[in-house]
ROPAGU-426609 format. One record per atom (N, C-alpha, C): residue in three letters; x, y, z; atom name; residue number from 1. Coordinates in nm, 4 decimals, always signed. Atoms other than C-alpha are relative to their C-alpha. Layout:
<rs>
  res        xx        yy        zz  atom    n
  ALA         X         Y         Z    CA  NUM
...
</rs>
This chain:
<rs>
  res        xx        yy        zz  atom    n
  MET   +0.0785   -0.0750   +0.0962     N    1
  MET  +11.8843  +13.2122  +12.1561    CA    1
  MET   -0.1349   +0.0329   +0.0624     C    1
  PRO   +0.1356   -0.0344   -0.0449     N    2
  PRO  +11.5772  +13.4061  +12.2612    CA    2
  PRO   -0.1012   -0.0503   -0.1031     C    2
  ASN   +0.1040   +0.0439   +0.0935     N    3
  ASN  +11.2490  +13.2937  +12.1081    CA    3
  ASN   -0.0144   +0.1027   -0.1114     C    3
  GLN   +0.0134   -0.0853   +0.1182     N    4
  GLN  +11.2103  +13.4321  +11.7567    CA    4
  GLN   -0.1113   -0.0541   -0.0880     C    4
  THR   +0.1005   +0.0386   +0.0981     N    5
  THR  +10.9363  +13.4287  +11.4949    CA    5
  THR   +0.0464   +0.0480   -0.1366     C    5
  VAL   -0.0359   -0.0339   +0.1384     N    6
  VAL  +11.0130  +13.4217  +11.1224    CA    6
  VAL   -0.1169   -0.0423   -0.0874     C    6
  ARG   +0.1102   +0.0313   +0.0916     N    7
  ARG  +10.7460  +13.4359  +10.8531    CA    7
  ARG   +0.0491   +0.0010   -0.1435     C    7
  LEU   -0.0332   +0.0117   +0.1417     N    8
  LEU  +10.7761  +13.3320  +10.4902    CA    8
  LEU   -0.1299   -0.0188   -0.0763     C    8
  SER   +0.1188   +0.0134   +0.0847     N    9
  SER  +10.5116  +13.3728  +10.2216    CA    9
  SER   +0.0482   -0.0186   -0.1430     C    9
  VAL   -0.0420   +0.0306   +0.1366     N   10
  VAL  +10.5665  +13.2101   +9.8827    CA   10
  VAL   -0.1206   -0.0481   -0.0810     C   10
  PRO   +0.1071   +0.0572   +0.0820     N   11
  PRO  +10.3420  +13.1224   +9.5885    CA   11
  PRO   -0.0057   -0.1518   +0.0212     C   11
  ALA   +0.0187   +0.1441   -0.0197     N   12
  ALA  +10.1977  +12.7739   +9.6305    CA   12
  ALA   +0.0240   -0.0727   -0.1318     C   12
  GLU   -0.0420   +0.0621   +0.1254     N   13
  GLU  +10.3891  +12.6428   +9.3302    CA   13
  GLU   +0.1262   -0.0820   +0.0258     C   13
  ALA   -0.1115   +0.0931   -0.0219     N   14
  ALA  +10.6364  +12.3545   +9.3118    CA   14
  ALA   +0.1370   +0.0664   -0.0099     C   14
  GLY   -0.1283   -0.0661   +0.0184     N   15
  GLY  +10.9158  +12.5858   +9.1974    CA   15
  GLY   +0.0520   +0.0711   +0.1242     C   15
  PHE   -0.0428   -0.0681   -0.1215     N   16
  PHE  +10.9264  +12.7448   +9.5439    CA   16
  PHE   +0.0358   -0.0961   +0.1135     C   16
  ALA   -0.0336   +0.0987   -0.1028     N   17
  ALA  +10.9898  +12.4201   +9.7341    CA   17
  ALA   +0.1437   +0.0171   +0.0488     C   17
  ARG   -0.1405   -0.0178   -0.0396     N   18
  ARG  +11.3653  +12.4829   +9.7315    CA   18
  ARG   +0.0161   +0.1188   +0.0936     C   18
  THR   -0.0052   -0.1182   -0.0864     N   19
  THR  +11.3157  +12.8278   +9.8850    CA   19
  THR   -0.0427   -0.0356   +0.1417     C   19
  VAL   +0.0514   +0.0402   -0.1306     N   20
  VAL  +11.1138  +12.6765  +10.1681    CA   20
  VAL   +0.1003   -0.0914   +0.0707     C   20
  ARG   -0.0995   +0.0929   -0.0584     N   21
  ARG  +11.3674  +12.3943  +10.2251    CA   21
  ARG   +0.1222   +0.0747   +0.0511     C   21
  MET   -0.1223   -0.0710   -0.0367     N   22
  MET  +11.6645  +12.6299  +10.2314    CA   22
  MET   -0.0220   +0.0933   +0.1190     C   22
  MET   +0.0314   -0.0868   -0.1140     N   23
  MET  +11.4966  +12.8776  +10.4675    CA   23
  MET   -0.0099   -0.0819   +0.1278     C   23
  ALA   +0.0169   +0.0846   -0.1180     N   24
  ALA  +11.3978  +12.5999  +10.7081    CA   24
  ALA   +0.1344   -0.0532   +0.0494     C   24
  ALA   -0.1313   +0.0514   -0.0387     N   25
  ALA  +11.7486  +12.4501  +10.7054    CA   25
  ALA   +0.0842   +0.1089   +0.0649     C   25
  SER   -0.0755   -0.1117   -0.0561     N   26
  SER  +11.9054  +12.7891  +10.7697    CA   26
  SER   -0.0488   +0.0340   +0.1414     C   26
  LEU   +0.0549   -0.0294   -0.1324     N   27
  LEU  +11.6714  +12.8502  +11.0627    CA   27
  LEU   +0.0344   -0.1100   +0.1002     C   27
  ALA   -0.0385   +0.1101   -0.0889     N   28
  ALA  +11.7474  +12.5057  +11.2086    CA   28
  ALA   +0.1444   +0.0158   +0.0467     C   28
  VAL   -0.1389   -0.0275   -0.0388     N   29
  VAL  +12.1167  +12.5951  +11.2054    CA   29
  VAL   +0.0030   +0.1086   +0.1074     C   29
  ALA   +0.0065   -0.1086   -0.0980     N   30
  ALA  +12.0296  +12.9140  +11.3948    CA   30
  ALA   -0.0499   -0.0489   +0.1361     C   30
  CYS   +0.0504   +0.0592   -0.1246     N   31
  CYS  +11.8580  +12.6927  +11.6569    CA   31
  CYS   +0.1006   -0.0975   +0.0613     C   31
  ASP   -0.1074   +0.0863   -0.0510     N   32
  ASP  +12.1891  +12.5093  +11.7163    CA   32
  ASP   -0.0298   -0.1486   -0.0155     C   32
  MET   +0.0295   +0.1407   +0.0240     N   33
  MET  +12.0665  +12.1825  +11.5677    CA   33
  MET   +0.1174   -0.0700   -0.0684     C   33
  SER   -0.1047   +0.0809   +0.0624     N   34
  SER  +12.2955  +11.9021  +11.4562    CA   34
  SER   -0.0256   -0.0115   -0.1501     C   34
  VAL   +0.0142   +0.0199   +0.1446     N   35
  VAL  +12.3536  +11.8214  +11.0905    CA   35
  VAL   -0.1179   -0.0925   -0.0297     C   35
  ASP   +0.1113   +0.0927   +0.0212     N   36
  ASP  +12.1098  +11.5277  +11.1160    CA   36
  ASP   -0.1340   +0.0673   +0.0256     C   36
  ASP   +0.1247   -0.0700   -0.0299     N   37
  ASP  +11.8428  +11.7451  +11.2774    CA   37
  ASP   -0.0324   +0.1044   -0.1066     C   37
  VAL   +0.0208   -0.0979   +0.1075     N   38
  VAL  +11.8910  +12.0161  +11.0131    CA   38
  VAL   -0.0566   -0.0702   -0.1228     C   38
  GLU   +0.0503   +0.0764   +0.1141     N   39
  GLU  +11.8357  +11.7528  +10.7444    CA   39
  GLU   -0.1457   -0.0406   +0.0220     C   39
  ASP   +0.1393   +0.0333   -0.0313     N   40
  ASP  +11.5163  +11.6396  +10.9207    CA   40
  ASP   -0.0910   +0.1214   -0.0190     C   40
  VAL   +0.0791   -0.1228   +0.0147     N   41
  VAL  +11.3904  +11.9998  +10.9330    CA   41
  VAL   -0.0175   +0.0337   -0.1477     C   41
  ARG   +0.0057   -0.0282   +0.1435     N   42
  ARG  +11.4723  +12.0475  +10.5653    CA   42
  ARG   -0.1042   -0.0900   -0.0675     C   42
  MET   +0.0933   +0.0948   +0.0596     N   43
  MET  +11.2782  +11.7350  +10.4719    CA   43
  MET   -0.1431   +0.0290   +0.0471     C   43
  ALA   +0.1331   -0.0312   -0.0527     N   44
  ALA  +10.9846  +11.8238  +10.6989    CA   44
  ALA   -0.0579   +0.1238   -0.0673     C   44
  ALA   +0.0471   -0.1225   +0.0646     N   45
  ALA  +10.9627  +12.1715  +10.5444    CA   45
  ALA   -0.0477   -0.0284   -0.1419     C   45
  GLU   +0.0419   +0.0338   +0.1363     N   46
  GLU  +10.9461  +12.0266  +10.1948    CA   46
  GLU   -0.1332   -0.0736   +0.0008     C   46
  GLU   +0.1242   +0.0765   -0.0060     N   47
  GLU  +10.6749  +11.7805  +10.2895    CA   47
  GLU   -0.1161   +0.0869   +0.0483     C   47
  GLY   +0.1037   -0.0935   -0.0433     N   48
  GLY  +10.4823  +12.0520  +10.4735    CA   48
  GLY   -0.0453   +0.0892   -0.1140     C   48
  PHE   +0.0317   -0.0824   +0.1165     N   49
  PHE  +10.4983  +12.2658  +10.1609    CA   49
  PHE   -0.0837   -0.0794   -0.1002     C   49
  VAL   +0.0767   +0.0865   +0.0912     N   50
  VAL  +10.3750  +11.9754   +9.9443    CA   50
  VAL   -0.1433   -0.0142   +0.0523     C   50
  TYR   +0.1322   +0.0166   -0.0598     N   51
  TYR  +10.0853  +11.9216  +10.1856    CA   51
  TYR   -0.0811   +0.1281   -0.0163     C   51
  SER   +0.0690   -0.1283   +0.0139     N   52
  SER   +9.9971  +12.2917  +10.1875    CA   52
  SER   -0.0464   +0.0220   -0.1435     C   52
  CYS   +0.0341   -0.0205   +0.1419     N   53
  CYS  +10.0041  +12.3120   +9.8070    CA   53
  CYS   -0.1159   -0.0889   -0.0443     C   53
  ALA   +0.1081   +0.0917   +0.0369     N   54
  ALA   +9.7676  +12.0133   +9.7847    CA   54
  ALA   -0.1375   +0.0516   +0.0413     C   54
  THR   +0.1283   -0.0577   -0.0429     N   55
  THR   +9.4985  +12.2251   +9.9546    CA   55
  THR   -0.0356   +0.1238   -0.0817     C   55
  ALA   +0.0262   -0.1060   +0.0980     N   56
  ALA   +9.5146  +12.4836   +9.6719    CA   56
  ALA   -0.0081   +0.1422   +0.0560     C   56
  PRO   -0.0012   -0.1407   -0.0399     N   57
  PRO   +9.6010  +12.8064   +9.8541    CA   57
  PRO   +0.0641   +0.0836   -0.1109     C   57
  ASP   -0.0701   -0.0872   +0.0946     N   58
  ASP   +9.7116  +13.1074   +9.6483    CA   58
  ASP   +0.1470   +0.0116   +0.0388     C   58
  THR   -0.1365   -0.0072   -0.0520     N   59
  THR  +10.0170  +13.1401   +9.8699    CA   59
  THR   +0.0125   -0.0978   +0.1158     C   59
  CYS   -0.0302   +0.0820   -0.1167     N   60
  CYS  +10.1810  +12.9205  +10.1279    CA   60
  CYS   +0.0692   +0.0922   +0.0999     C   60
  ASP   -0.0552   -0.0842   -0.1057     N   61
  ASP  +10.2362  +13.1245  +10.4421    CA   61
  ASP   +0.0508   -0.0919   +0.1099     C   61
  ILE   -0.0626   +0.0863   -0.1003     N   62
  ILE  +10.4756  +12.9651  +10.6885    CA   62
  ILE   +0.0496   +0.0870   +0.1139     C   62
  THR   -0.0495   -0.0686   -0.1186     N   63
  THR  +10.5384  +13.0825  +11.0421    CA   63
  THR   +0.0907   -0.0966   +0.0744     C   63
  PHE   -0.0978   +0.0789   -0.0745     N   64
  PHE  +10.8521  +12.9465  +11.2073    CA   64
  PHE   +0.0147   +0.0612   +0.1391     C   64
  GLN   -0.0264   -0.0414   -0.1374     N   65
  GLN  +10.8812  +12.9663  +11.5867    CA   65
  GLN   +0.1314   -0.0660   +0.0406     C   65
  LEU   -0.1341   +0.0497   -0.0284     N   66
  LEU  +11.2438  +12.9315  +11.6923    CA   66
  LEU   +0.0355   +0.0177   +0.1463     C   66
  SER   -0.0616   -0.0106   -0.1315     N   67
  SER  +11.4077  +12.8613  +12.0248    CA   67
  SER   +0.1211   -0.0917   -0.0013     C   67
  ARG   -0.1194   +0.0841   -0.0014     N   68
  ARG  +11.7306  +12.6938  +12.1244    CA   68
  ARG   -0.0409   -0.1472   -0.0035     C   68
  GLY   +0.0243   +0.1431   +0.0118     N   69
  GLY  +11.7045  +12.3347  +12.0027    CA   69
  GLY   -0.1375   -0.0410   -0.0486     C   69
  THR   +0.1347   +0.0341   +0.0468     N   70
  THR  +11.3458  +12.3560  +11.8754    CA   70
  THR   -0.0422   +0.0942   -0.1115     C   70
  ILE   +0.0599   -0.0792   +0.1057     N   71
  ILE  +11.1796  +12.4726  +11.5586    CA   71
  ILE   -0.1411   -0.0532   -0.0239     C   71
  GLU   +0.1379   +0.0327   +0.0327     N   72
  GLU  +10.8051  +12.4787  +11.4993    CA   72
  GLU   -0.0350   +0.0740   -0.1279     C   72
  ALA   +0.0430   -0.0637   +0.1246     N   73
  ALA  +10.6511  +12.5520  +11.1607    CA   73
  ALA   -0.1496   -0.0218   -0.0163     C   73
  ALA   +0.1432   +0.0082   +0.0296     N   74
  ALA  +10.2890  +12.6290  +11.0793    CA   74
  ALA   -0.0193   +0.0414   -0.1448     C   74
  PHE   +0.0240   -0.0223   +0.1425     N   75
  PHE  +10.1969  +12.6006  +10.7105    CA   75
  PHE   -0.1477   +0.0291   -0.0204     C   75
  SER   +0.1399   -0.0310   +0.0281     N   76
  SER   +9.8776  +12.7722  +10.5948    CA   76
  SER   -0.0562   -0.1005   -0.0999     C   76
  LEU   +0.0678   +0.0925   +0.0891     N   77
  LEU   +9.6266  +12.5482  +10.4228    CA   77
  LEU   -0.1106   +0.0742   -0.0743     C   77
  GLY   +0.1075   -0.0576   +0.0788     N   78
  GLY   +9.3835  +12.6383  +10.1478    CA   78
  GLY   -0.1351   -0.0528   +0.0450     C   78
  ALA   +0.1360   +0.0378   -0.0366     N   79
  ALA   +9.0080  +12.5958  +10.1650    CA   79
  ALA   -0.0392   -0.1384   -0.0496     C   79
  GLU   +0.0346   +0.1306   +0.0557     N   80
  GLU   +9.0068  +12.2752   +9.9614    CA   80
  GLU   +0.0564   -0.1128   +0.0847     C   80
  GLN   -0.0516   +0.1203   -0.0636     N   81
  GLN   +9.0449  +11.9301  +10.1079    CA   81
  GLN   +0.1262   -0.0409   -0.0763     C   81
  ALA   -0.1243   +0.0416   +0.0657     N   82
  ALA   +9.3951  +11.8042  +10.0372    CA   82
  ALA   -0.0294   -0.1116   -0.0995     C   82
  SER   +0.0215   +0.1034   +0.1018     N   83
  SER   +9.3786  +11.6140   +9.7107    CA   83
  SER   +0.1272   -0.0822   -0.0143     C   83
  ASP   -0.1142   +0.0911   +0.0039     N   84
  ASP   +9.6021  +11.3129   +9.6670    CA   84
  ASP   -0.0131   -0.1006   -0.1140     C   84
  PRO   +0.0208   +0.0930   +0.1113     N   85
  PRO   +9.5546  +11.1685   +9.3164    CA   85
  PRO   +0.1178   -0.0932   -0.0251     C   85
  ASP   -0.1170   +0.0832   +0.0279     N   86
  ASP   +9.9116  +11.0359   +9.2957    CA   86
  ASP   +0.0590   -0.0656   +0.1248     C   86
  GLY   -0.0482   +0.0615   -0.1232     N   87
  GLY   +9.9523  +10.9241   +9.6582    CA   87
  GLY   +0.1101   +0.0757   +0.0694     C   87
  SER   -0.1117   -0.0748   -0.0588     N   88
  SER  +10.2060  +11.1960   +9.7411    CA   88
  SER   -0.0289   +0.0448   +0.1431     C   88
  LEU   +0.0303   -0.0415   -0.1372     N   89
  LEU  +10.0207  +11.3047  +10.0554    CA   89
  LEU   +0.0184   -0.1148   +0.0984     C   89
  GLY   -0.0266   +0.1152   -0.0854     N   90
  GLY  +10.0366  +10.9540  +10.1962    CA   90
  GLY   +0.1480   -0.0113   +0.0296     C   90
  LEU   -0.1452   +0.0007   -0.0183     N   91
  LEU  +10.4107  +10.9652  +10.1427    CA   91
  LEU   +0.0432   +0.1158   +0.0895     C   91
  ALA   -0.0326   -0.1162   -0.0837     N   92
  ALA  +10.4264  +11.3142  +10.2963    CA   92
  ALA   -0.0302   -0.0302   +0.1465     C   92
  GLU   +0.0367   +0.0370   -0.1369     N   93
  GLU  +10.2434  +11.1871  +10.6078    CA   93
  GLU   +0.1012   -0.0968   +0.0608     C   93
  LEU   -0.0980   +0.0984   -0.0461     N   94
  LEU  +10.4832  +10.8933  +10.6360    CA   94
  LEU   +0.1334   +0.0677   +0.0333     C   94
  LEU   -0.1264   -0.0696   -0.0237     N   95
  LEU  +10.7887  +11.1175  +10.6044    CA   95
  LEU   -0.0088   +0.0947   +0.1196     C   95
  LEU   +0.0161   -0.0896   -0.1151     N   96
  LEU  +10.6516  +11.3716  +10.8532    CA   96
  LEU   +0.0035   -0.0788   +0.1303     C   96
  SER   -0.0042   +0.0857   -0.1193     N   97
  SER  +10.5987  +11.0902  +11.1032    CA   97
  SER   +0.1429   -0.0411   +0.0328     C   97
  ALA   -0.1371   +0.0460   -0.0200     N   98
  ALA  +10.9596  +10.9846  +11.0519    CA   98
  ALA   +0.0943   +0.1106   +0.0461     C   98
  VAL   -0.0983   -0.1057   -0.0281     N   99
  VAL  +11.1286  +11.3257  +11.0842    CA   99
  VAL   -0.0458   +0.1041   +0.1007     C   99
  CYS   +0.0506   -0.0993   -0.0953     N  100
  CYS  +10.9040  +11.5334  +11.3127    CA  100
  CYS   -0.0262   -0.0644   +0.1356     C  100
  ASP   +0.0358   +0.0460   -0.1334     N  101
  ASP  +10.8527  +11.5034  +11.6846    CA  101
  ASP   -0.1499   +0.0149   +0.0226     C  101
  GLU   +0.1449   -0.0186   -0.0018     N  102
  GLU  +10.4970  +11.6332  +11.6408    CA  102
  GLU   -0.0411   +0.0515   -0.1363     C  102
  HIS   +0.0566   -0.0585   +0.1218     N  103
  HIS  +10.2810  +11.7038  +11.3375    CA  103
  HIS   -0.1500   -0.0255   -0.0032     C  103
  GLY   +0.1430   +0.0176   +0.0140     N  104
  GLY   +9.9158  +11.7522  +11.2573    CA  104
  GLY   -0.0667   +0.1261   -0.0503     C  104
  VAL   +0.0806   -0.1117   +0.0490     N  105
  VAL   +9.6459  +11.9733  +11.1141    CA  105
  VAL   -0.0748   +0.0584   +0.1190     C  105
  SER   +0.0710   -0.0686   -0.1077     N  106
  SER   +9.4944  +12.2334  +11.3459    CA  106
  SER   -0.1473   -0.0404   +0.0019     C  106
  ASP   +0.1412   +0.0377   -0.0141     N  107
  ASP   +9.1426  +12.1698  +11.4770    CA  107
  ASP   -0.0900   +0.0720   -0.0990     C  107
  ASP   +0.0829   -0.0757   +0.0941     N  108
  ASP   +9.0043  +12.4427  +11.2510    CA  108
  ASP   +0.0386   -0.0254   -0.1459     C  108
  GLY   -0.0393   +0.0388   +0.1349     N  109
  GLY   +9.1841  +12.2946  +10.9470    CA  109
  GLY   +0.0724   +0.1068   -0.0799     C  109
  THR   -0.0642   -0.1100   +0.0727     N  110
  THR   +9.3716  +12.6139  +10.8613    CA  110
  THR   +0.1523   -0.0104   -0.0075     C  110
  HIS   -0.1466   +0.0096   -0.0037     N  111
  HIS   +9.7302  +12.5079  +10.9402    CA  111
  HIS   +0.0472   -0.1430   +0.0221     C  111
  LEU   -0.0726   +0.1233   -0.0284     N  112
  LEU   +9.9634  +12.2118  +10.9319    CA  112
  LEU   +0.1141   +0.0396   +0.0922     C  112
  ARG   -0.1016   -0.0343   -0.0996     N  113
  ARG  +10.1866  +12.2249  +11.2416    CA  113
  ARG   +0.1034   -0.1118   +0.0076     C  113
  LEU   -0.1120   +0.0933   -0.0098     N  114
  LEU  +10.5291  +12.0591  +11.2528    CA  114
  LEU   +0.0926   +0.0449   +0.1119     C  114
  VAL   -0.0933   -0.0320   -0.1077     N  115
  VAL  +10.7677  +12.0419  +11.5494    CA  115
  VAL   +0.1188   -0.0940   -0.0097     C  115
  LYS   -0.1238   +0.0779   -0.0051     N  116
  LYS  +11.1292  +11.9268  +11.5538    CA  116
  LYS   +0.0833   +0.0512   +0.1168     C  116
  ARG   -0.0880   -0.0325   -0.1122     N  117
  ARG  +11.3399  +11.9168  +11.8703    CA  117
  ARG   +0.1358   -0.0637   -0.0244     C  117
  ALA   -0.1353   +0.0504   +0.0203     N  118
  ALA  +11.7149  +11.8733  +11.8531    CA  118
  ALA   +0.0209   -0.1273   +0.0812     C  118
  GLY   -0.0351   +0.1243   -0.0667     N  119
  GLY  +11.8142  +11.5159  +11.9323    CA  119
  GLY   -0.1160   -0.0797   +0.0568     C  119
  ALA   +0.1159   +0.0708   -0.0557     N  120
  ALA  +11.4590  +11.4113  +12.0261    CA  120
  ALA   -0.0358   -0.1211   -0.0849     C  120
  ALA   +0.0503   +0.1169   +0.0721     N  121
  ALA  +11.3151  +11.0754  +11.9340    CA  121
  ALA   -0.1206   +0.0426   -0.0815     C  121
  HIS   +0.1111   -0.0371   +0.0885     N  122
  HIS  +11.0694  +11.1017  +11.6458    CA  122
  HIS   -0.1300   -0.0618   +0.0466     C  122
  GLY   +0.1332   +0.0536   -0.0216     N  123
  GLY  +10.6971  +11.0563  +11.6815    CA  123
  GLY   -0.0490   +0.0035   +0.1424     C  123
  GLU   +0.0468   -0.0096   -0.1382     N  124
  GLU  +10.6623  +11.1506  +12.0479    CA  124
  GLU   -0.1230   +0.0852   +0.0073     C  124
</rs>
């Protein structure tokens, strides 16, 4: 597969989490990932969406970078500091650590970046 870029823009509302999960899973399949890796990507996309929504953007813009065996996702973040009144962001961080090979907020604080490589050990 040649490198591809796919963009998705959805309202930053809980009802769109399924759309984000399903798109990410479909793209992971296109990257020739295993069933387990596709499930990791699906879970990472949901948690990335939750994190993005916690920063109060109007929309969640996601850019997926695809290549054979690797998917990267950049989730736009709002201007507000991520609020975590119910502890869901702590859980999101824990899950991202478990299912992503790399994750973190950009230096300028505008994006959450997630990377999943097929068959790679998590947390490298």
